[in-house]
C-alpha positions in Angstrom: 111.5 92.7 95.4 108.4 94.7 96.7 105.1 93.5 97.5 101.9 93.6 95.3 98.2 93.5 95.1 96.4 90.5 93.7 92.9 91.2 92.5 90.5 88.2 92.2 86.8 87.5 91.8 84.9 85.1 94.1 82.4 82.5 93.2 79.5 84.8 93.7 80.9 87.4 91.2 82.3 89.8 93.8 85.8 91.3 93.7 88.6 91.4 96.4 92.1 92.1 96.5 94.9 90.9 99.1 98.1 92.7 99.5 101.2 90.3 99.5 104.5 90.9 100.8 107.9 90.4 99.1 107.9 86.8 100.5 104.3 86.2 98.9 102.5 85.8 102.2 99.1 87.7 102.6 99.4 90.7 104.9 96.2 92.4 104.2 92.7 91.3 102.8 90.0 93.5 101.5 86.1 93.2 101.8 84.1 92.0 99.1 83.1 94.6 96.4 80.4 94.4 93.9 82.5 95.7 91.1 85.8 95.7 89.8 86.3 99.5 89.9 85.2 99.4 93.6 88.0 97.0 94.3 90.5 99.2 92.5 89.5 102.1 94.4 90.1 100.0 97.7 93.6 99.3 96.5 94.0 103.1 95.8 92.9 103.8 99.3 95.5 101.3 100.6 98.3 102.8 98.5 97.2 106.3 100.0 96.5 105.2 103.8 99.0 102.5 104.4 101.9 104.9 105.3 100.1 106.7 108.1 100.3 104.9 111.7 97.0 106.7 112.6 95.0 104.8 109.9 95.7 101.5 111.9 93.2 100.0 114.3 95.1 97.7 116.6 92.6 95.0 118.0 91.9 91.8 119.8 90.1 88.9 118.4 87.4 87.2 120.6 90.2 84.4 121.2 92.6 87.1 122.4 94.8 87.1 119.3 96.1 90.5 118.0 95.1 91.6 114.6 94.7 95.0 112.9 92.4 96.7 110.6 93.5 99.5 108.1 91.1 102.4 107.8 90.6 105.2 105.3 90.3 108.9 106.5 86.7 108.4 106.6 87.2 105.6 109.3 85.8 103.0 106.9 87.9 99.6 107.1 90.0 98.9 103.8 91.4 95.7 104.8 92.0 93.6 107.8 95.1 91.4 108.7 95.4 87.8 109.9 95.3 86.9 113.7 99.0 87.1 114.9 100.5 85.1 117.9 101.6 88.2 119.7 101.3 91.9 119.6 104.9 92.2 118.5 104.0 89.9 115.4 101.0 92.2 114.9 103.3 95.4 114.9 105.7 93.6 112.3 102.6 93.0 110.1 101.6 96.7 110.3 105.4 97.7 109.4 105.1 95.3 106.4 101.7 96.7 105.0 103.4 100.2 105.7 106.4 99.4 103.5 104.4 97.4 100.7 101.3 99.1 100.8 102.5 101.9 98.2 103.3 99.3 95.8 101.7 99.9 92.3 102.0 96.5 91.1 98.6 94.6 90.5 98.3 91.1 89.3 94.9 90.5 88.0 93.4 87.0 89.0 90.0 87.7 87.5 
């Protein structure tokens, strides 16, 4: 089974999506969007940009834990990963987003 997106609405009425791997773990979380269509455009951007290694910004959090951002061609952050225990684990997370990001399955949780 491939990964999928879950589109949801926050308590303040904004929208966000997460990308889930086949094992149902969240591998990428979006920012909050004011409209549903903006969140859907964010999903389309992940589908387009996730296969490209140059779109991943590998970072360290203030606590020293590695994580990554997926960026669009215009350098805006589309989604952010969790914090990982090691750089190798972060790189596995990137590989998972690369393989699951092109998914066209969207589960509407709104």
